[in-house]
C-alpha positions in Angstrom: 18.9 24.3 10.1 18.3 21.0 8.9 21.4 18.6 9.6 21.0 16.2 6.3 24.0 17.3 4.2 26.8 16.6 7.7 24.5 13.3 8.5 25.2 12.2 4.5 29.2 12.9 5.7 28.9 11.1 8.6 27.4 7.8 7.0 29.8 7.7 4.1 33.1 8.6 7.3 33.9 11.4 5.9 33.7 13.0 8.6 37.2 13.0 11.1 35.8 11.8 14.7 35.7 15.3 16.8 33.7 16.2 13.7 31.4 13.0 14.3 31.1 12.9 17.9 29.8 16.7 17.8 27.1 15.7 15.4 25.8 12.0 17.9 26.0 14.9 20.6 24.5 17.7 18.2 21.5 15.3 17.3 21.3 14.0 20.8 20.4 17.1 21.7 18.1 18.6 20.0 16.4 15.8 16.9 16.5 17.5 13.5 12.7 17.6 12.1 14.5 16.2 8.8 16.2 13.5 9.9 13.6 12.0 12.0 11.6 12.7 8.4 13.8 10.4 6.8 14.1 8.1 8.9 10.5 7.7 9.5 10.6 7.9 5.8 13.3 4.7 5.4 11.5 3.0 8.3 8.6 2.8 6.7 9.7 2.4 2.8 11.3 -0.8 4.7 8.0 -2.2 5.4 6.3 -1.0 2.4 8.8 -3.0 0.3 9.0 -6.7 2.4 5.1 -6.6 2.7 5.2 -5.8 -0.9 2.7 -3.5 -0.7 5.3 -0.4 -2.4 4.1 -1.8 -6.0 0.7 -1.3 -6.9 0.0 -5.0 -7.4 0.5 -8.2 -5.3 1.2 -11.7 -7.4 -0.8 -14.6 -5.6 3.2 -16.8 -5.1 3.7 -13.7 -2.4 0.5 -13.7 -1.1 1.8 -17.8 -0.1 5.4 -16.4 0.5 3.4 -13.5 3.1 1.4 -16.6 4.9 4.5 -19.4 4.9 6.8 -16.4 7.0 3.4 -16.6 10.0 1.8 -13.2 8.6 -1.6 -12.7 8.7 -3.8 -11.9 5.6 -7.0 -11.4 5.2 -8.1 -12.1 1.1 -10.9 -10.2 -0.1 -12.9 -11.8 -3.3 -14.5 -8.8 -4.6 -16.4 -11.2 -7.4 -17.3 -9.9 -10.4 -18.2 -6.0 -11.2 -21.3 -5.5 -8.6 -22.1 -4.8 -5.3 -20.2 -6.3 -2.8 -19.0 -6.0 1.4 -15.7 -7.1 2.6 -15.2 -8.9 5.9 -11.8 -8.1 7.2 -10.4 -10.0 10.4 -9.8 -7.4 13.0 -6.5 -8.9 13.8 -5.0 -9.3 10.4 -1.2 -8.1 9.8 -2.5 -7.4 6.1 -5.5 -7.0 3.9 -5.7 -8.5 0.1 -8.0 -6.9 -2.0 -8.8 -8.9 -5.5 -11.1 -7.6 -8.3 -11.2 -10.3 -11.5 -11.3 -8.5 -14.3 -10.7 -11.3 -16.2 -8.5 -9.3 -18.9 -5.1 -10.5 -18.5 -4.2 -9.7 -22.1 -3.7 -6.6 -20.9 -0.1 -5.1 -18.5 -1.5 -2.2 -16.7 -4.7 -0.9 -15.4 -5.6 2.3 -13.9 -7.8 2.0 -10.5 -10.4 4.8 -9.6 -11.7 5.2 -5.6 -14.2 7.4 -5.2 -15.7 7.4 -2.0 -19.0 8.4 -2.1 -18.9 10.2 1.6 -16.8 12.4 1.1 -16.9 13.3 -2.6 -13.2 12.7 -3.5 -11.3 10.5 -6.6 -8.4 8.4 -6.0 -6.8 7.1 -9.1 -3.8 4.6 -8.7 -1.9 4.7 -12.4 -0.4 1.3 -13.8 -1.5 -1.2 -12.0 -0.6 -4.8 -12.7 -2.4 -7.3 -14.0 -1.9 -10.8 -13.0 -1.5 -12.4 -16.0 -2.5 -15.5 -14.3 -5.9 -15.5 -14.3 -6.1 -11.2 -15.2 -7.2 -10.5 -11.8 -6.3 -7.6 -9.9 -4.0 -7.6 -5.9 -3.3 -5.2 -4.3 -2.3 -5.1 -0.6 -2.4 -3.3 2.4 -1.3 -3.0 6.3 -4.6 -3.6 8.2 -4.5 0.0 10.2 -5.0 2.0 6.7 -7.7 0.0 5.5 -9.8 0.7 8.6 -8.7 4.2 7.8 -10.4 3.5 4.2 -13.2 1.5 6.2 -13.7 4.4 8.0 -14.3 6.8 5.1 -16.9 5.0 3.9 -18.2 3.0 1.2 -16.7 3.2 -2.0 -17.2 3.1 -6.4 -13.8 1.5 -7.4 -13.4 1.8 -10.8 -11.1 -0.5 -13.6 -9.8 1.4 -16.4 -8.3 0.6 -19.6 -5.1 2.4 -20.6 -6.4 3.4 -23.8 -7.2 6.8 -25.5 -10.9 6.6 -24.0 -10.3 5.2 -21.1 -12.4 2.6 -21.7 -14.1 1.1 -17.8 -13.7 -2.7 -18.0 -15.4 -2.9 -14.3 -17.3 -1.3 -11.5 -17.6 -2.2 -7.9 -19.2 -0.7 -5.2 -17.6 -2.2 -1.9 -18.1 -1.4 1.7 -16.1 -3.1 4.4 -16.6 -4.2 7.8 -14.8 -6.0 10.6 -15.5 -10.0 11.4 -14.5 -11.5 14.7 -12.8 -14.7 13.7 -8.9 -15.1 14.2 -7.1 -14.7 10.1 
């Protein structure tokens, strides 16, 4: 049985001292899986928000702020639609991918990432377009980027949010590690 309701009452200060003490003892004696999950979700969610990785886009100003904070950020510039290999530093904490779609007139686009070796497509909806230069910039933690690289090359299509879902650009992307420091 989950202790989430009891924990909520505990955090709200609704339990008397005896009930609060009993809950604390019970949680240390037999940790609750639901509470552990919520704690992990909150901890990781806080990190995602801190690193601007919770939203479907990041701005250059946010990237500059992370760098000014001493974070090790690698920026992978794809260039115009085509085939690219990204070289990401092994000591990077965060990896930014930039796709220049040259469409500052659009607010949002959808991004389809097709993993060739596994015949799987992931669609990221409502990715914000950078209004200053019409590019897309996304950020993730380096371990997530590393997992994505292990899956192999991808075909990434950026689609306009119109009825036809018009393809704005298509990139064939692969990733490798470089040993240079971030």
